[in-house]
Structure formats: C-alpha cells, structure tokens
N, C-alpha and C positions, 0 to 999 in steps of 0.2 A: 513897421514891425508887424502890424496886423496882417499885412499881406503875406509875410513870411510864415506867420502862424497858420494861415489858411493853407499855405503850401505844404507844411509838414504834417498837417492833420491826417491826410490820407496815408502818409508813410507810417504814422503811429498806429493807425488801424491795421495796416498791412502787417506790422510787427506783431500786434496782438493776435491777429488771425493766424499768422505763421506759427507762433508759439502754440496756439490752440490746435492747429493741424498736427504739429509735432507731438503734442501731448496725446491727441487722439490716436495718432499712429503708434505711439508707444503702448498705449492701452490695448489697442488691437493686436499688436505683436505679442504682448504678454498673454493675452487671451488665446491666441493661436498656439503659443508654446504650451500653455497649460492644457489646452485641448489635445494636442499631440501626445503629451505625456499621459493624460488620462486614457486616451484611445490605445496607446501602446501597452499600458498596464492591463486594460481590458482584453486586448488581444492575447497577451501572455497568459492571463487567467483562463481565457477560453481554451487556449491550446493545452494548458495543464489539465483542465477539466476533461477535454476530449481524450487526452492521453490516458488519464485515469479511468475514463469510461471504457476505452478500448481494452485496457488491461483487465478490468473487471469482467468484460465479455469473453475474454480468453480463459476458458475453464478447462482444467486438466480432465482427461478422460482415460478410462481403462484401456490399456494397450499402448498408451504413450510411452516413449522412451525418454527418461530424464537423465541429464548429465550428472556425473559424480561431483560432489561438492564437499569440500573440507570446511567445516564451520567450528567456531569456538563457542563453547557453552558459557553460561553466566558464571560458572565457577572455574573457568580457565582451561577446561579440557577440550581436546580436539575430537570432533565427531565427524566421521565420514558418512555422508548421506548419498544414497543412490548407488553405492557399491558396498555390498556386504562382505567385508573381508573374512569375517568368521560367523556370519549369520545368514540365513536364507532370506529373511524378510525384515523390513523395518516398517514401523507405523509412525506417520507424521501427523501431529496436531497443529494446524496453521491458524493463527489468530492475530488480532491486534488488541491493544489495551483499552480502546474506546468502543469496542463492538459489543452491544448488549446481547446479541445472539451468542457471542463467544462466552460471555458470562453464563448465559443459560445452558451452554453446552458443557461447562466445566464439570458438573457432577457426573455426566455420562463419561467424559474423558477420564476423570479420576477413577471411576469404577472399572472402565475398560483397561486402563493402565495396569491395575492390579491383576485383572484376568490375563492380560498379555504377559505379565511378569511370570505368572505360573506356567506359561507356555514357552518361556525363554525367548519371547519376541521383544526386541528393544523398541522403546518409544522415544521419540524426539519431539519436543515442542518447538514451534517455529513462530517467532514474533515478527510482525512487519515493522514494529517500532524499534528504535535504537535502544542500547543497553540502559540509557538513563531513564527510560520509561518502562522497559521490560523488567528491569531488576526489581523495582518496588512492586510491580504487579505479581511477579513470581513469589516474592516474600509475602505479600498480602493474602494471596490465595493458596499459599503453602503447596505449590506445585512440586511433586516429588520426582518428576522426570526431568532430564536435562533440557534446557531451552537455549536455542540459538537465535541470532539476529542477522541473517545473511545479507540483507539489503535488497533494494529494488531490482538489481540486475538478475539475481537468482530467482526472484519472484516471477519475473518474465519468463525465464528458462523453464520453470516448473509450472507456469500458468496457474498460479495460486493467488491471483489478485483478489479473489472473493473470499471472505471469511465469515464463519469458520469453515475450514475445509479439512477433511480427514482422508489421509492417503495410506495405502499399503504399497510399498515399493519392494520389488524383488532384488536379489543380489546383482542381477544384470542391469538394474535401473529401469525395469519395466513396471509400469503402474498396474497393480493387480486389483486395486479397489480404490474408488474415489467417490467422495460425497461432499458436495458443497451445501452447507446449511446445518441446522441443528440435527443431531443424531436422534432418531427415534429408537424405540426398543427393537423394532424389526431391522433397522439399519445396523445396530450393534450385533445382532444375530448374524446378519449377512457378512459383516466384517470378520467375525469369529470363524464363520464357515470358510472364508477365504484363507485365513492364516492356518487353519487346520487342513487345508488342501481339499476341501469338499466342493468348492466352486470358485468362480471368478466373479467379483462384484461389479455391478454396473453403476455408472454415474447417476446419482439422484440429486436433483437441484431442490434444495430445501429453502429455508428463509434467506 
C-alpha cells in the first residue's frame, strides 16, 4: 500500500497544480476583461472630449449663413430663428446654466434686451441645456425674453459651441454680428450700431 501511496502522490500534486493554473488563468482573464472595459471607457471619454473641443473651436463669424430653425420656447410658443417672417433682425443670447461667464453676462443681456425692445428687435435666449435645467435657470434669473433649447445638432449648425455668445441674425439667416464672450460696454454699442443699420459687427473672442 505504501508503494501505491508513492504512486498517487505525483498525481495529487498534478491535480493541485492544475487547479492553481486554472485559477490563475481565470484571474488573468478577469483582469484582461476589466482592462478592456476600462480602456474602452477611456477611449469613449477621449472621443467625447475631442468632439466637445472641436465644437468649441468652431466659432460663428459675421457673414456666416445659418439655417432656419423652428424652436419651442419654455412657455410652449414656437419661435422661428434664422428667418424673420415679420422682422428684419433677431438677436440671440446663447448660454448654458453652468457657465460663470454667462451669469456675468446676464446684466448686460438684460439691459440690452430692454434697449432692443424699444427698437422692436426680438430677442431669443438659447440654452445648451435641456428644459429640466433651463426652466429653473430662467425662473431663478427672471429672464424676460423667450428661451429655447434646440439641442446639440442645431448648436453645430450655428457654430455656437462656446458660451456666452451673442448674435444678430438677419431675416435671410445671415449673421450680422457675433461675439463669443462677456459683452463689454463697447461691444453693446457695436451691436446697437448694427441693429440700427450703422455698421456690421465683427467677431470678438472674449472670455
């Protein structure tokens, strides 16, 4: 019997080693799967960041032609942007709800909206965020002009990935004035000159 014990001893060790190899292989396989998942996630994140960066770099400029857009305001009205059915010009205030420069720009926009109302120039606010975020923002800051949330496709068409952006668009969809960044007093004067027909505004990159 002792001889049989010596005979099966290597077999026992082989079984133990085999189980160890299988366990090690399983651990390695799990590690590879986790690594692939992590790398895939990182690649997706990198692509999303690259797409976002490319969008921000595409800045609208004076002379650009933007397509007509029908958008629904926060209170359910339909606003046509880019084609003035009854007006010669429209002014767009483009923002998102988490942008500190947009908050800084609000007093300028608010005062400008009042001046434009005296000139019968309609103002439309354009939020990059969905209604669920834009609605509370509009209420919190008591925005008196209509606000729309067209979505990323239209953001690309109008090249307004950067915020805040202020645009003047003619009835034909031609951009007459564009400023990316916080409005200075001089920028407000330039915009008012454009809507009064005194000049054509040039793009100024602010903050």
